[in-house]
N, C-alpha and C positions, 0 to 999 in steps of 0.2 A: 504494500500500500504506500502511496506517495502522499505526503502532506501537501495540500494545495498551497499553503503559505510558504513552503520552502522552495517553490519553483521561482524562476526568474520572473520578476514583475508580478509576483503573487499579491493577493489582497492584503489590505491593512487590517490585521487582526491584533489581538492583545500581544504586546511585546514586539510588534513589527519594527519599532524604532531601534531595537537593540540587536546588533548582529555580532558575529564572532569577534571581529576586530574591536568592536566597542567593549565587549566583555574583557578582552585582553587589556585594553586600555584602562578599564576600571581596576583590574588586578594590579596593573603597574602603578596606578595612582595610590592604591592602598599600600603596596609594598614600598614604593618610593617615599611616601609620607612617614612610614615607620622607620625606614633606614635613615632618612634625613633627621628625624627626631633623635635617633640613636647617636648619630655622628655629632650633632650639636650638643647633646648631653655629655658625650665623651670629652668634647673640647671644653665645656664648662667645668667638668670634674677635674680635668688636668690643670686648668687655670686657677680654680678655687681650692683644689685639694679636698673636694667633698664627695669622693666616690662612695657609694653608687647613687647618691641622691639625684645628681644631674641626669644620669642615664635613665633612671626611672621616670623622672618628670619629662624628659625628652621623648621617651617612648610613649608615655601617656598622651602628651600633646600631639605626637605624630599619629597615633590611633584616632584621636579626636578629629584632627584635621583631615585625615583620610576618610573618615565616616561622613563628615560634612561635605567634602568634595564628591564622594560617592553618591550621596543622596541628591546633590545638586545636578550631577551629570545624568543620573537615571531619570529624574523628573523632567529635565530638558529633553531627553531622548524620547520619553513617552508622550510629551506634549506635541513634539514636532516630528 
């Protein structure tokens, strides 16, 4: 059986705005945000000598930023 939405030029059904490359981009956004938070936290810890507080805060902020970006991109994709 072939899903009609998966054909080229298929109808606009639920989730039609998100394709494979969009999902890969969302994964990259989440991973990149966490890694960036980790790196910033490591730099703060080295400068302040406060290990592991900076890393934990950096990872937490990275996860938060990734989630906010994820939700914004998914909402934009589903609207348009």
